[in-house]
C-alpha positions, 0 to 999 in steps of 0.5 A: 061800339060795345066791347062784346067779343072779348067776351067769348075770347076771354073764357078762352084764355082763361081756361087752365089746360085740364078744364073743358069749356062747357057751352049749352044750347037752349031754345029761347022761349022754351019751355016758357017765355019767362024762365029763359033768362033764369036757366041762363044765370043758373046754367053759369052758376053750375058750370057754364062757360058759354051760352048758345040761345036757339032763335026758333023757326018754324022750319029747323032743317039741321034738327033732330026731333028734340030741338024742332019740338021745343022750337013749335013750343016756343013759337006757339008762347009767343016768342020773337026775336024782340023778345030774344034780344029783351032776354039777353038785356035781362041776363046782362043786368047781372052776368057777363057769360058770352051768349051767341044767338044761333039760328036759321038765316030766315028769321035774320033777312026777316027782321033785316040783317043790319038792324038785327046785328045792330039790337043783337050787339046793344043787347049784350049778344057776342056772337052768331051761329047760322049753319045755313049761312055757310061761308060762301054766302055769309058776307051778307051777314058777316059784315054787318057782325062785324061793324058790330063787333059780333063774333060769327062761328062757322062749323066744320064736319066729318064730311068737310075737306081739308082744305074748307076746315082751313077757310073756315078757320081763317073767317071764323072768330070766337071758336070753331064749332065742330059737329061731331057727326054728319047728320041732325042733331040728337042725342047719341051713344057715346061709344059710337060717336067717340069712334067715328070722332077721333079721325074727324077731331085729327083732322080738325086739329091738323087745320084749324090752327088759329080759334079754339075747338068746340066739339058738340051734336051727341054728348048726353053725359060727362063721360061722353063729353070728357071722351070727345072733347079731350083733344079739344078746348071744349064741349057743347050740349044741346039736345040732351039739356032740351030732354032734361027740361022736357022731363022735368017741367013743369013739376015742382023743382024742375029747374033745380033738377035741370041744374043738377044735370048741368052740374054733372055734365060739366064736373061728373058725379060729385 
């Protein structure tokens, strides 16, 4: 049995009070098949604490246009589940950064839940986020995940009841993913997010007491991240990162520009 799940726990245990954990979402196989592992290693060097690696799917319901487009490009590039596991194995040769696979239940079912969890764990994956396999329907995957030492991370949103938040807290391992706005993913205006988020975060803190909490959806820069995650353990950035890759790729030095964006997200303009 691998010791995967402790990687996620240890980053929260070792965090300084004022230091926010930064989790970055990257679509596997975007912008091309060969750069995913290098991007993950570069993100880590520039301040990323956690990686959510998106498993592209042809019908991504909860994703806004940015991540949908990245998924489509990755699929055209020829990404497969096996290649995703290979990418994780490649990263594991030189890094212990926690890696969580995030995506829809369909490709997992197609691959076979037991085989998926086994190969994910063997390649060095630490956890899973499957937004369309909610608590009520997740026993199908959670049993196999447990067997293979994979943390399952559930989501709460502003429209989650207090009761549901408590249930999610009971079932989650690793952390709880707080979706700051109801709707699809995408970068939004910081003040728009901050206003609606503070009430939600008060409720999260009252109901989610066993797990660390990260907030995502709509964060574009360091200031947003600090304001929105003020009373939580950290933040998640996806669309703004993919937008930055899209803007720079395939120009010379595109990776350096993306890494600079990551560094500023975490540390501000130093």
